[in-house]
C-alpha positions as CSV (number, residue, x, y, z in Angstrom):
1,M,118.0,-8.2,-48.9
2,I,118.5,-7.2,-52.6
3,K,116.5,-10.2,-53.6
4,N,113.6,-9.1,-51.3
5,F,113.7,-5.6,-52.8
6,K,113.3,-7.1,-56.2
7,W,110.2,-8.9,-55.1
8,L,108.8,-5.8,-53.5
9,F,109.4,-3.9,-56.8
10,L,107.6,-6.6,-58.8
11,V,104.6,-6.6,-56.5
12,A,104.4,-2.8,-56.5
13,A,104.6,-2.8,-60.3
14,T,101.8,-5.3,-60.5
15,F,99.6,-3.2,-58.3
16,I,100.4,-0.1,-60.3
17,A,99.5,-2.0,-63.5
18,C,96.2,-3.2,-62.0
19,E,95.4,0.3,-60.9
20,S,96.3,1.7,-64.3
21,D,94.0,-0.9,-66.0
22,D,91.2,0.0,-63.6
23,E,91.6,3.7,-64.5
24,T,91.8,3.2,-68.2
25,T,89.1,0.5,-68.6
26,T,85.7,2.1,-68.6
27,V,82.5,0.1,-69.2
28,V,80.0,2.3,-71.0
29,E,76.4,1.1,-70.7
30,E,74.2,1.7,-73.7
31,P,71.5,4.3,-72.9
32,L,68.1,2.9,-72.4
33,T,65.7,3.4,-75.2
34,A,62.0,2.7,-76.0
35,G,62.9,2.0,-79.6
36,S,59.8,2.5,-81.7
37,A,57.4,2.0,-78.8
38,D,55.8,4.8,-76.9
39,F,55.2,3.8,-73.2
40,S,53.9,7.2,-72.1
41,K,50.4,5.8,-71.6
42,F,50.6,2.1,-70.7
43,V,47.3,0.2,-70.1
44,S,47.3,-3.5,-69.2
45,V,44.3,-5.7,-70.1
46,G,43.6,-9.2,-68.9
47,N,42.4,-11.3,-66.0
48,S,43.7,-12.2,-62.6
49,L,47.3,-12.7,-63.9
50,T,47.3,-9.1,-65.1
51,A,45.8,-7.9,-61.8
52,G,48.5,-9.6,-59.7
53,F,46.2,-12.2,-58.1
54,S,48.3,-14.5,-55.8
55,D,47.8,-17.0,-53.0
56,G,44.1,-17.3,-53.7
57,A,43.3,-13.6,-53.4
58,L,43.8,-10.1,-54.7
59,F,45.6,-7.9,-52.2
60,K,47.8,-4.8,-52.2
61,D,51.3,-6.3,-52.1
62,G,50.3,-8.9,-54.7
63,Q,49.0,-6.1,-57.0
64,S,52.3,-4.3,-56.5
65,G,54.2,-7.4,-57.6
66,S,52.1,-8.0,-60.7
67,Y,54.1,-8.5,-63.9
68,T,52.3,-5.5,-65.3
69,N,53.5,-3.2,-62.5
70,I,57.0,-4.6,-63.0
71,L,56.7,-3.7,-66.7
72,A,55.4,-0.2,-65.9
73,Q,58.4,0.4,-63.6
74,Q,60.8,-0.5,-66.4
75,F,58.8,1.5,-68.9
76,A,59.2,4.6,-66.6
77,K,62.9,4.5,-67.4
78,V,62.3,5.1,-71.1
79,G,59.5,7.7,-70.9
80,G,56.7,5.6,-69.4
81,G,54.1,7.6,-67.4
82,E,52.1,6.9,-64.3
83,F,50.7,3.4,-63.9
84,K,47.6,3.6,-61.7
85,I,46.5,0.4,-59.9
86,P,43.1,-0.1,-58.4
87,F,44.5,-1.2,-55.1
88,M,42.5,-3.3,-52.6
89,A,42.2,-1.8,-49.2
90,D,44.7,-4.0,-47.5
91,N,46.8,-7.2,-47.5
92,I,44.0,-9.5,-46.2
93,G,42.6,-10.0,-49.6
94,G,39.1,-10.4,-51.1
95,F,36.0,-8.6,-50.1
96,S,34.0,-8.1,-46.9
97,I,30.2,-8.5,-47.0
98,S,28.2,-6.9,-44.2
99,G,31.2,-7.0,-41.9
100,N,32.0,-10.6,-42.7
101,Q,34.7,-12.0,-45.0
102,G,33.4,-13.2,-48.4
103,P,33.8,-16.8,-49.5
104,A,36.3,-17.9,-52.1
105,P,37.2,-16.5,-54.7
106,L,36.4,-13.4,-52.6
107,G,38.1,-14.8,-49.6
108,V,41.4,-14.0,-47.8
109,R,44.8,-14.8,-49.1
110,K,46.7,-17.8,-48.0
111,F,50.1,-18.2,-46.3
112,F,52.3,-21.2,-45.6
113,N,52.0,-22.2,-41.9
114,G,54.7,-24.9,-41.9
115,C,52.3,-27.7,-42.9
116,G,50.4,-26.2,-45.9
117,P,48.4,-23.3,-47.1
118,A,46.3,-21.6,-44.4
119,D,44.1,-18.5,-44.4
120,V,45.4,-15.3,-42.9
121,S,43.3,-13.8,-40.1
122,G,41.2,-10.7,-40.4
123,I,38.4,-9.3,-42.5
124,S,39.1,-7.4,-45.7
125,G,38.6,-3.6,-45.7
126,T,37.5,-3.8,-49.3
127,V,33.8,-3.8,-49.2
128,L,31.8,-5.7,-51.8
129,G,29.9,-3.3,-54.0
130,A,31.9,-0.2,-53.0
131,S,33.0,1.8,-56.1
132,I,36.4,3.5,-56.5
133,A,35.7,4.6,-60.0
134,T,35.9,8.3,-59.2
135,S,39.6,7.9,-58.3
136,G,40.3,6.3,-61.7
137,P,40.8,5.7,-64.5
138,Y,43.2,2.8,-63.6
139,N,45.9,1.7,-66.0
140,N,45.8,-1.9,-64.7
141,T,42.4,-3.2,-66.0
142,G,43.1,-6.8,-65.1
143,V,39.9,-8.4,-63.9
144,P,40.1,-11.6,-61.9
145,G,37.8,-14.3,-63.2
146,A,37.4,-12.7,-66.7
147,K,37.3,-14.8,-69.8
148,C,38.2,-13.4,-73.2
149,I,34.5,-13.2,-74.1
150,H,33.7,-11.2,-70.9
151,L,35.9,-8.2,-71.9
152,V,33.4,-7.2,-74.6
153,I,30.1,-7.9,-72.8
154,P,28.2,-4.9,-71.6
155,G,27.0,-5.3,-68.0
156,Y,30.0,-7.4,-66.9
157,A,30.5,-4.9,-64.1
158,T,27.3,-6.2,-62.4
159,A,28.5,-9.8,-62.6
160,N,32.2,-9.3,-61.5
161,P,32.9,-7.2,-58.4
162,Y,36.5,-6.7,-59.4
163,F,35.4,-4.8,-62.5
164,G,32.4,-3.4,-60.8
165,R,34.5,-1.4,-58.3
166,I,36.3,0.5,-61.1
167,A,33.7,0.6,-64.0
168,T,32.3,4.1,-64.7
169,S,28.8,2.6,-65.4
170,P,27.1,-0.7,-65.0
171,T,27.0,-1.2,-68.8
172,Q,30.6,-0.3,-69.6
173,T,32.7,-3.1,-71.1
174,V,36.3,-3.8,-70.0
175,L,37.5,-3.0,-73.5
176,N,35.8,0.4,-73.4
177,Y,37.3,1.1,-70.0
178,A,40.8,0.4,-71.4
179,T,40.4,2.2,-74.8
180,T,38.8,5.4,-73.4
181,Q,42.2,6.0,-71.7
182,T,43.8,6.2,-75.3
183,P,46.8,4.0,-74.5
184,T,50.0,4.4,-76.5
185,F,51.1,0.9,-75.5
186,F,49.1,-2.0,-74.1
187,S,49.6,-5.5,-72.8
188,L,47.0,-8.2,-73.3
189,W,47.1,-11.6,-71.6
190,I,43.6,-13.1,-71.8
191,G,42.1,-16.5,-72.5
192,N,43.4,-18.6,-69.6
193,N,40.0,-18.7,-67.9
194,D,38.3,-19.7,-71.2
195,V,39.8,-23.2,-70.5
196,L,40.8,-23.0,-66.8
197,G,37.2,-22.8,-65.6
198,Y,36.4,-26.1,-67.2
199,A,39.6,-27.7,-65.9
200,L,39.0,-26.5,-62.3
201,N,35.6,-28.1,-62.4
202,G,37.0,-31.4,-63.5
203,G,35.7,-31.1,-67.0
204,D,32.1,-31.0,-65.8
205,A,30.4,-28.9,-68.5
206,T,27.3,-28.3,-66.3
207,L,29.5,-26.2,-64.0
208,D,31.7,-24.4,-66.6
209,Q,32.4,-24.8,-70.3
210,I,35.3,-24.3,-72.6
211,T,34.6,-21.1,-74.6
212,P,33.7,-22.0,-78.2
213,S,36.1,-20.7,-80.9
214,A,33.2,-19.7,-83.2
215,G,30.5,-17.1,-82.4
216,A,30.0,-13.4,-82.3
217,P,32.1,-11.1,-79.9
218,G,30.9,-12.0,-76.4
219,V,30.2,-15.6,-77.4
220,G,33.1,-17.0,-79.4
221,F,36.8,-16.7,-78.5
222,D,38.1,-15.7,-82.0
223,A,35.7,-12.9,-82.7
224,S,36.1,-11.6,-79.1
225,Y,39.9,-11.6,-79.3
226,N,39.9,-9.9,-82.6
227,A,37.5,-7.2,-81.3
228,I,39.7,-6.6,-78.3
229,V,42.9,-6.1,-80.3
230,D,41.0,-4.0,-82.9
231,G,39.8,-1.7,-80.2
232,L,43.2,-1.4,-78.5
233,T,45.1,-0.7,-81.7
234,A,42.4,1.6,-83.2
235,N,44.4,4.8,-82.3
236,G,47.8,3.4,-83.4
237,A,48.8,1.9,-80.1
238,K,51.5,-0.7,-80.1
239,G,51.4,-3.6,-77.7
240,V,52.4,-7.0,-76.5
241,V,50.2,-10.1,-76.3
242,A,50.7,-13.5,-74.7
243,N,49.2,-16.9,-75.4
244,I,47.7,-19.5,-73.0
245,P,49.6,-22.1,-71.0
246,Y,48.4,-25.7,-70.9
247,V,46.8,-26.6,-67.6
248,T,49.2,-29.4,-67.3
249,S,52.0,-26.9,-66.6
250,I,50.6,-25.5,-63.4
251,P,50.8,-27.2,-59.9
252,M,47.0,-27.1,-59.5
253,F,46.9,-30.2,-61.7
254,T,50.3,-31.7,-61.3
255,T,50.8,-31.9,-57.5
256,I,48.6,-34.8,-56.4
257,P,49.7,-38.2,-57.7
258,V,47.3,-40.8,-59.2
259,K,48.0,-42.9,-56.1
260,P,47.6,-40.5,-53.2
261,V,45.7,-42.8,-50.7
262,N,48.3,-43.9,-48.2
263,P,47.2,-46.6,-45.7
264,N,48.0,-44.6,-42.6
265,S,46.2,-41.4,-43.6
266,Y,42.8,-42.2,-45.0
267,F,41.6,-45.2,-42.9
268,A,40.7,-43.6,-39.6
269,D,42.0,-45.0,-36.3
270,T,43.5,-43.3,-33.3
271,N,46.9,-42.4,-34.7
272,E,46.4,-40.5,-37.9
273,P,49.4,-38.6,-39.2
274,N,49.7,-34.8,-38.8
275,C,52.2,-32.3,-40.1
276,S,55.0,-33.1,-37.7
277,V,54.4,-36.8,-37.0
278,V,53.7,-39.6,-39.4
279,Y,52.6,-42.8,-37.5
280,P,53.2,-46.2,-39.0
281,I,50.4,-48.2,-40.6
282,S,48.5,-49.6,-37.7
283,A,46.5,-52.7,-37.1
284,G,43.4,-50.6,-37.3
285,D,44.4,-49.3,-40.7
286,V,45.0,-52.8,-42.0
287,A,41.7,-54.0,-40.6
288,T,39.8,-51.2,-42.3
289,I,41.4,-51.8,-45.6
290,N,40.8,-55.6,-45.4
291,T,37.1,-54.9,-44.6
292,I,36.8,-52.6,-47.7
293,N,38.4,-55.3,-49.8
294,A,36.1,-58.0,-48.5
295,N,32.9,-55.9,-48.8
296,L,33.5,-54.0,-52.0
297,M,36.8,-54.0,-53.9
298,G,37.0,-57.8,-54.0
299,A,33.7,-58.0,-55.8
300,L,34.4,-55.1,-58.1
301,S,37.9,-56.3,-59.0
302,S,36.6,-59.8,-59.9
303,I,33.7,-58.5,-62.0
304,V,35.6,-55.7,-63.8
305,P,39.3,-56.5,-63.3
306,D,40.5,-53.9,-65.8
307,R,39.0,-51.1,-63.7
308,F,39.4,-52.1,-60.1
309,S,42.0,-53.8,-57.9
310,L,42.2,-54.6,-54.2
311,L,43.5,-51.9,-51.9
312,S,47.0,-52.3,-50.6
313,T,47.8,-52.4,-46.9
314,T,51.4,-51.5,-47.4
315,S,51.6,-48.9,-50.2
316,N,49.7,-46.0,-51.7
317,N,46.4,-46.7,-53.4
318,P,44.7,-45.1,-56.4
319,L,41.5,-43.0,-56.1
320,L,38.1,-44.3,-57.0
321,I,36.6,-42.0,-59.7
322,I,33.8,-41.7,-62.2
323,D,35.0,-41.6,-65.8
324,E,32.1,-40.7,-68.1
325,S,34.0,-41.8,-71.1
326,L,33.7,-45.4,-70.0
327,E,31.2,-48.0,-71.2
328,D,28.6,-48.5,-68.5
329,K,29.3,-51.8,-66.8
330,G,26.3,-51.3,-64.4
331,P,24.3,-54.2,-65.9
332,T,27.3,-56.5,-65.7
333,I,27.9,-55.6,-62.0
334,V,24.2,-56.0,-61.1
335,F,24.1,-59.5,-62.8
336,A,27.3,-60.7,-61.1
337,A,26.3,-59.4,-57.7
338,T,22.8,-60.8,-57.9
339,N,24.1,-64.3,-58.8
340,S,27.1,-64.2,-56.4
341,G,25.4,-66.2,-53.6
342,N,26.6,-63.5,-51.2
343,P,23.6,-62.1,-49.3
344,T,25.4,-58.7,-48.8
345,L,26.2,-58.4,-52.5
346,V,22.7,-59.5,-53.5
347,A,21.2,-56.8,-51.4
348,L,23.5,-54.2,-52.8
349,A,23.3,-55.3,-56.4
350,S,21.2,-52.4,-57.8
351,Y,23.2,-49.8,-55.8
352,L,26.6,-51.3,-57.0
353,G,25.5,-51.2,-60.6
354,A,24.2,-47.6,-60.5
355,T,27.2,-46.3,-58.5
356,Y,30.2,-48.1,-60.0
357,G,29.1,-48.8,-63.6
358,K,31.3,-46.0,-64.9
359,A,33.8,-46.0,-62.1
360,R,37.4,-47.0,-62.1
361,Q,40.6,-46.4,-60.2
362,T,43.0,-43.6,-61.2
363,K,45.9,-44.3,-63.4
364,T,48.7,-42.5,-65.2
365,G,47.2,-39.7,-67.4
366,D,44.6,-38.6,-64.9
367,L,44.9,-35.1,-63.3
368,I,43.6,-34.5,-59.8
369,P,43.2,-30.8,-58.9
370,L,44.6,-29.6,-55.6
371,T,41.1,-28.6,-54.5
372,T,40.1,-32.3,-54.6
373,R,42.5,-33.0,-51.7
374,A,40.0,-31.6,-49.3
375,V,37.3,-34.0,-50.6
376,I,39.2,-37.3,-50.5
377,G,38.1,-39.5,-47.6
378,T,35.1,-37.2,-46.7
379,Q,31.7,-38.9,-46.5
380,N,28.9,-38.6,-49.0
381,T,26.3,-37.7,-46.5
382,S,23.5,-37.9,-49.1
383,L,23.8,-41.7,-49.0
384,P,21.4,-43.7,-46.8
385,I,22.7,-44.2,-43.3
386,S,22.8,-48.0,-43.9
387,L,25.4,-47.5,-46.7
388,L,27.5,-45.1,-44.6
389,Q,27.5,-47.6,-41.8
390,Q,28.9,-50.2,-44.2
391,G,31.8,-47.8,-45.0
392,L,30.6,-47.2,-48.6
393,G,30.5,-43.4,-48.5
394,A,34.2,-42.3,-48.4
395,Y,34.9,-40.1,-51.5
396,G,37.7,-41.5,-53.6
397,I,38.1,-44.6,-51.5
398,T,34.8,-46.5,-51.4
399,Y,32.6,-43.9,-53.2
400,P,33.7,-42.5,-56.5
401,L,34.9,-39.0,-56.8
402,Q,32.6,-37.3,-59.3
403,D,33.3,-35.7,-62.7
404,R,34.0,-32.3,-61.1
405,H,36.8,-33.7,-59.0
406,V,39.1,-35.2,-61.6
407,L,40.3,-34.6,-65.2
408,V,40.4,-37.8,-67.2
409,P,42.4,-38.1,-70.5
410,T,39.5,-37.3,-72.8
411,E,38.9,-34.1,-70.9
412,I,42.6,-33.2,-70.9
413,A,42.6,-33.8,-74.7
414,E,39.6,-31.4,-75.0
415,L,41.5,-28.7,-73.0
416,K,44.7,-29.1,-75.1
417,A,42.7,-28.9,-78.4
418,A,41.0,-25.7,-77.3
419,T,44.2,-24.2,-76.0
420,D,46.0,-24.9,-79.2
421,A,43.1,-23.4,-81.2
422,F,43.0,-20.2,-79.0
423,N,46.8,-19.9,-79.2
424,A,46.7,-20.1,-83.0
425,T,44.3,-17.2,-83.0
426,I,46.4,-15.2,-80.6
427,E,49.6,-15.6,-82.6
428,S,47.8,-14.9,-85.9
429,V,46.4,-11.7,-84.6
430,A,49.7,-10.7,-83.1
431,T,51.4,-11.2,-86.5
432,S,48.7,-9.4,-88.5
433,K,48.7,-6.4,-86.2
434,G,52.5,-6.2,-85.8
435,L,52.5,-6.8,-82.0
436,A,55.1,-8.3,-79.8
437,F,54.3,-11.9,-78.9
438,V,55.1,-13.8,-75.7
439,N,54.9,-17.6,-75.9
440,A,53.7,-18.0,-72.3
441,N,52.8,-21.6,-73.0
442,E,56.4,-22.5,-73.9
443,L,57.7,-20.5,-70.9
444,L,55.5,-22.2,-68.3
445,T,56.1,-25.6,-69.8
446,K,59.8,-25.0,-69.3
447,V,59.1,-23.8,-65.7
448,A,57.3,-27.1,-65.2
449,T,60.0,-29.3,-66.6
450,T,63.6,-28.0,-66.5
451,G,62.9,-24.8,-64.6
452,V,64.0,-21.3,-65.5
453,S,67.2,-19.9,-64.1
454,S,68.2,-16.3,-63.6
455,N,70.3,-14.3,-61.2
456,G,71.6,-17.5,-59.5
457,Y,68.1,-18.9,-58.8
458,T,66.0,-21.5,-60.6
459,V,62.2,-21.4,-60.4
460,K,60.1,-24.4,-61.0
461,S,56.4,-25.3,-60.7
462,T,56.8,-27.6,-57.8
463,F,54.0,-26.8,-55.3
464,V,55.2,-24.6,-52.4
465,T,58.9,-25.2,-52.9
466,G,59.4,-24.5,-56.6
467,G,59.3,-20.7,-56.2
468,A,57.3,-20.0,-59.4
469,F,53.8,-20.4,-58.2
470,S,51.8,-19.1,-55.2
471,L,49.9,-21.2,-52.7
472,D,46.7,-21.4,-54.8
473,G,48.5,-23.5,-57.4
474,V,47.4,-21.4,-60.3
475,H,48.8,-17.9,-60.0
476,P,52.5,-17.0,-59.9
477,S,54.5,-15.9,-56.8
478,P,56.1,-12.5,-57.0
479,R,59.3,-14.2,-58.3
480,G,57.2,-16.0,-60.9
481,Y,55.6,-12.7,-62.0
482,A,59.2,-11.3,-62.3
483,V,60.1,-14.2,-64.6
484,I,57.0,-13.5,-66.7
485,A,57.8,-9.7,-66.8
486,N,61.2,-10.5,-68.2
487,A,59.7,-12.6,-70.9
488,F,57.4,-9.8,-71.9
489,M,60.3,-7.3,-72.0
490,D,62.3,-9.7,-74.1
491,A,59.5,-9.9,-76.6
492,I,59.0,-6.1,-76.6
493,N,62.8,-5.5,-77.2
494,K,62.8,-7.9,-80.1
495,K,59.8,-6.4,-81.8
496,Y,60.3,-2.6,-81.1
497,G,64.0,-2.2,-80.8
498,S,63.9,-1.2,-77.2
499,N,66.5,-2.3,-74.7
500,L,64.6,-2.7,-71.5
501,K,66.7,-4.5,-68.9
502,P,65.4,-7.7,-67.2
503,V,64.7,-7.4,-63.5
504,D,66.7,-9.3,-60.9
505,I,64.3,-12.1,-59.9
506,S,66.2,-12.7,-56.6
507,K,64.8,-9.4,-55.4
508,Y,61.2,-10.8,-55.5
509,R,59.9,-13.0,-52.8
510,I,58.5,-16.5,-53.4
511,Q,56.0,-16.4,-50.5
512,F,54.2,-13.8,-48.5
513,P,54.3,-14.1,-44.7
514,S,51.1,-14.2,-42.6
515,S,51.4,-10.6,-41.7
516,L,52.2,-7.8,-44.1
């Protein structure tokens, strides 16, 4: 019994000691401070990333989850004022036109339906052309679709409905809209679209071009960027700027492999796979592939073996694409087909030369945008019916995907060179103006490789499941925007001596449901 009392005494003493420690150990948190920054009038300038675009659309909950709104919420703890957002009417996204939903990029947002991205139902209450300018000015001046050069062009409000709905006049520039608010602090993340438009169009310069570095404001990137920062800092405002990520770091260009054509999906028979069921390769699939090899790929692979090979009946196949950087082998193909002794090839000789002279199959180093997935295997209906009947019209399989559908290494090199040049300008301007600088390129490269971890979660760029990006493959998810906001705050703290606290990324969702 005495022994037991001794143990009870020791246990009690231990509890008393613990309680005593709890009472005497006090964690004192350092008071939050803005440092040398003044967040009382915060204005954000940029494009869709600044606006909070997500899942292929601009909508209310997406705007609330923008990295700029997250920043404003943290700024409010150290003297930041109201941050007014030009909210869309609802969570459907995009604009309605005469009672109908507008097409992309004015369309509805997407949600994950268990198989892949799908459009939410409904028609947006945001009417195309309806102005909300009188309820402004709005602190978030992010304009989806805007390039750096657009921010200084008078009349951009008539070309872009997202800016048109908040501009005070048709001739107002985005820069003027921001500076007339006399910000004490600003964020600027612009330039992504100056390369992204070209990339999304597969490097087809007839559809969109990389902005040139040289040229006057509104024409060249460098002069436009300098004019924007000069305007934003004219009244002594401090700010934070970010550079441009490589397109190779976003899932739009990294999701589809160079050999995506599996034998059981793209060669139609009666048992094509769907979301829940994947049927085995059937006799019909094999017969179709063998016919393509006999009528087309066999000839091409024998004439130009370094560009073409037979399609496999057992494993995934590459895509057939146009590569404008290639030497034109059209004359070689015409000559070989004409002298083949095969009546079918003789009859098709001119067509084969014209169609496949600069074609090849995809290989490592090519990038296939997510948007191309909807094109693969569809028919080129502009071809004569006789060619379609011979099975020669399937995009990516028997008919080459065009320049706009794929990025080839020469185009990727162009994009990298332009991005590097723009980023050099951005960092140089940030240094000369004494602004905080965010290396967004480095951050998103890390997201795409090792991932970024915080609060027990790791976000990566893996499409749908990685958590960093939304279902459009370009814009972040709310959690991705939170990671970006933390990077901005870290840069601000280092530059201005503030001690803004990072947000808990686990409190931000990675996907929006179909109904909000």
